[in-house]
SEVO-815595 format. One record per residue (C-alpha): residue in one letter; x, y, z. Coordinates in steps of 0.25 Angstrom, whole numbers, plus 5000, padded with zeros to 4 digits. Each point is the difference from the previous one (the first is absolute). Layout:
AXYZ/...
% end
This chain:
M556053895434/N499250134999/I499149994988/G499750155002/S501350034994/L499649944986/P499250114994/T501050105005/R501149924993/H499350004987/A499650145001/R501550045001/Y500649904990/R498949984989/P499150125003/D499450014986/H499749854998/T498549975000/A499649945014/L498549995000/V498950004990/F498650025005/G498950044990/G500450124993/L501150035011/R501549974997/L500950035011/S501650005000/Y500749955012/K500350145003/E498650045000/L499549885007/N501050025011/G499550145002/H498649965001/I500449895010/N500850105009/R498850105000/L499149895006/A501149955009/N500250145006/G498550025001/L499849885008/L501150045010/A499550145000/A498649945004/G500749955013/L500449864996/Q501349945005/K500949884996/G499349885004/D498650065000/K498949934991/F499250064989/A499049934991/T499650014986/V498649974995/L500250034985/P499949934987/N501150004990/R500450154999/L501250095000/E499950035015/L500049855004/M501349984993/L500650135006/A499549955014/Y500849874999/W501350084997/A499750115010/A499949905011/A501349944995/K500750135002/T499550045013/G499949875008/L498550015001/V499349874999/I499049994989/V498749925001/P499449984987/A498549975001/S499049954989/T498950104995/L499149875000/L500049995015/Q498750015007/P499950115010/S500149915012/G501249934994/L500650134997/K499850055014/T500649875006/L501250014991/L500350155003/N499949975015/S500849885000/S501150064992/D500150125009/A499950094988/A500250155004/L499650064986/V499349954988/L500150044985/A498649964995/D499350014986/A499050115000/T498949904996/L500149945014/T499750135007/Q498649955004/T500649875005/F501050075009/E498950105005/G499349875005/I501249945007/M500950125005/G499349995014/G500649865001/L501450044996/P500550075013/K501550004995/I499650084987/P499650155002/D499250064990/D501150084994/C500849874998/L499049954991/V500550054986/L499149994988/V500749974987/G499350054987/A499050085007/A499250094990/E499450105011/V500350055014/H499649915011/A499850075014/R500549895008/F501249934993/R501350044994/F500450004986/Y501249944993/D500450134994/D499950075013/L501049895006/I501050034990/E499850154997/G501350075002/M500849885003/P501450004994/D500449894989/T501349995007/E500449875008/P499349995014/P500949995012/D500949885001/A499249895008/D501249925003/L499349884995/Q500649865002/G499649874994/D499249955012/D499150125000/V498649974996/Y499650054986/N498549954999/I498949925006/M499349924989/Y498649955004/S499649864995/S499250014988/G498549995000/T498850085002/T499449945013/G500649935012/Q501050045011/P501250064993/K501449965003/G501150114999/I501249944993/V501350085004/H501150024991/T501350085002/H500950084990/S500949885000/V498949914995/R499650104989/A501450024996/M500149854998/Y498750014991/C500850104992/S501349924997/L499449865000/F498950024991/A500850094991/S501049894998/A498949894999/F499250084989/R501350054993/M499650155002/T500950114995/P500050155000/E499449994986/S498849915005/V498650054998/V499049945010/L498550014999/H499149985012/A498549994997/G499549945013/S499950075014/I501350055006/V499349995014/F500349855001/N501449945003/G500149934986/A500250144994/M501350015009/V500649894991/D500250094988/L499950145007/M501249985009/P500949944989/W499550114990/M500550115010/Y501349925003/V500550004985/G499450134997/G499149964988/T498750054996/Y498749965007/V498650014992/L498950005010/H498549984996/A498950065008/A499349864999/F500149884992/D499550004985/A500549894991/Q499950094988/A500850115007/V501049895004/I500249964986/D500150144994/D501050055010/I500949884999/E500150034985/R500150155002/E501050015012/Q500849884995/V499749935014/T501049905004/H499549955013/I498549975005/I499449935012/M498649965000/V499049915008/P499449884992/S498750074997/Q500750114994/I500949914992/I498849934995/A499350134996/V501250044992/L500149874993/D498549994997/H499950154995/P499750024985/A501250104999/F501049895005/D501149984990/P501349955004/K500750104991/K499550115008/L500649945013/R501449964994/S500750115008/L499749925013/E501249935006/M499149955012/L498649975002/Q499849955014/N498849935007/I499850045015/G499049995011/A499449864996/P500449884992/L499850024985/L499449874994/L500849924990/E499050034989/H500450155001/K501549985002/Q500049924987/R499450114992/I501050105005/N501249914997/Q499449984986/H499750144997/L501150075008/P501149905002/G501250025009/R499250115008/F499249935011/Y500450005014/E499149965012/L500250045015/Y499449935012/G500150085012/L499450055013/T500150155005/E500549945013/G501349974993/F500349884992/V500049984985/T500349914988/I500350044986/L499849924987/D501050064991/K499650024985/H501149904996/E499349895008/A498650044996/L499949894990/C500749885006/K499450035014/E498750064995/G499249945012/S500950065010/V500150135008/G501550005000/V501150005010/P500450095012/P500950124996/P501450015005/F500150015016/F498649935001/E499849865005/M498749914999/Q499549875006/I498749924998/R499649955014/D498949905004/E499150035012/D501049955010/G501050104995/N500949904992/E500650034987/C499249924989/D500649924989/V500150044986/G498650004993/T499349995014/V499050115002/G500250085013/E500050155005/I500950094994/C501050075010/G501150094997/H500850125005/G500950104994/P500450155000/I498650064997/L499449935012/M499050105008/T500450045014/G498649965004/Y498550035000/Y499950145006/K499649995015/Q499649854998/P501149925006/E499149875001/L499750004985/T501550034997/A500449885009/E499049914993/A500550054986/I501550005003/R500649885007/D501549995003/G500250104989/W499249924989/L498750064994/H498949905000/T499250054987/G498749925002/D500249964985/M500249854996/G501049964989/F501149904997/V501450014993/D500549914989/E501449944999/E500650134996/G499450085012/F499050074991/L498750035008/Y498649964995/L498950075007/V498849925003/D499050095008/R499850085012/K499849915012/K498750075004/D499549974985/M500349855001/I498749924999/I500049875009/S499049914993/G499849865006/G501350025008/V500850034987/N500750134997/V499450064988/Y500850124994/P499150104992/K501250044991/D500049864994/I498650014996/E500150144995/E501149964991/I499149914993/A498750095000/V500750114994/T500449924987/H498550004996/P499850094988/A498950085007/V500750025013/R500850135003/E500249995015/V499749905010/A500149995015/V499749875007/F499649995015/G499449915010/T498649995004/P499449925012/D499549864997/D499449905010/K500749884995/W501350054996/G500250125009/E500350094988/V499949994985/P500650094989/V499250104993/A500550084988/A499750154998/I500250044985/V500150134992/L499749974986/G500850054988/G499050014990/E498650054997/E499549864997/A499149935011/V500649885007/D499249905008/T500549985014/A499749855000/D500849994987/L501250075007/V499949915012/A500149884992/W501150054991/I500950035012/N499649875007/D500449924988/R501450065000/V500450015015/D501049905005/A499249945011/K498649985005/Y500250095012/Q500350124991/R498749994993/V499250135001/R498650005006/D499550124993/V500450124991/M499650145003/I500150114989/L500450145004/E500250124991/Q501350035008/F500749965012/P500150095013/R501450055002/N500850085010/V500850124997/A501249914997/G499249934989/K499949875007/T498749924999/L499249995013/K499649865000/R499350015014/E499150104994/I499749914988/A499749885010/D499150095008/T499250044987/Y499949854997/A499549975014/A499050114999/L499549964986/S499949855005/A499250045012/A499050084992/S499849894990/
% end
């Protein structure tokens, strides 16, 4: 269960196979393994030992990929952090994770100059700048870290399955972070379970155009390395580049969040013929509304998968062969997983009854780093309580309703934003929609719809309100208002930040 053995294995048995494509760089497994080893040996030479934590604050680039696998070989614990974090949030994360060294993008030099005084566990020579264009008198450089380091394997770290591999902090750009701890055994299960579920082989070509900082990237990154396929990594998401590279590289597997899928489907260059090499197009991160699922199944039949899951360690997968007959579902738990829908008293709900999704399986976190109370709240009697609401049908397929925290209670009735969003997105002028609750003196809360338009033609918000309210199933689902936004705020994982949208609406309402 030592995932660090994977690049070593492929470098030995299929050294010339293309492992990684990044921009103009194409590395074979032998070349990639050599780069990984140089970084691994450099980190050890810097004084880090098995079990020590090091953080990365990097966008998608080669050095971040190398850091994942250098950690895997050495027994060091990698702590990926988003470049979008505010200085105060970054300082909190680095201190709470006990990071002893940081690989940081050189564009963040000024940020670190401002917070290093508040990072007592990280000396100046353990702040390593990546991509620096000029000498910095205070901090170290990546080239210095690896200079003279051999490309041979680092010393055997005697890794076991229960050794910690990473601490993944909960996504977001603000708030108190929660460090989710995963072991080598958990990541090994990511390797085999997802490779099997997605039908990956050594000939598979995986394209990842989103950030590889967040845990959703591990869903394709781990099985790619497990099977020894080819990974095409983009520096940042661009719909045109995605379409072009799928055709050029004959990509077989791609995972995207809903906003990325919508951008590809709506792009002028979209042509199903260009994407015919795909064997999997998977949605992750947030539910994809039916309107968009149906477009995929129409243009690219037999390819759509959906994954619902939490970094804490539970997933369901909708297989491509069930994407039509169960199009509203997010699938079923994989082998070795169990799922229950529970009411507020902890009792299992009947078929069709909405309750909290609870589950357990072999990718369950060991806990939140140094936060035992939060861990005990999330995992009870071995079951992860997700905070998500859903129900199962007679065949056990899960239907996601909404986050418990996003549920609107209007006049004592539970209102699920997703039900309204499914209606609103079918309007021809609507590209994206996010429904949230706003305070109301009479009803407690009422729904409001934030909308991103899909065309240039102006649309009257009162007409949109009327259109939605004519089509919802119940009076309590009627929206009070519609707010037009140019784009939705998102975190590094690509998830829409409804709380920020609600705050914007509240501020506009107060000002009017």
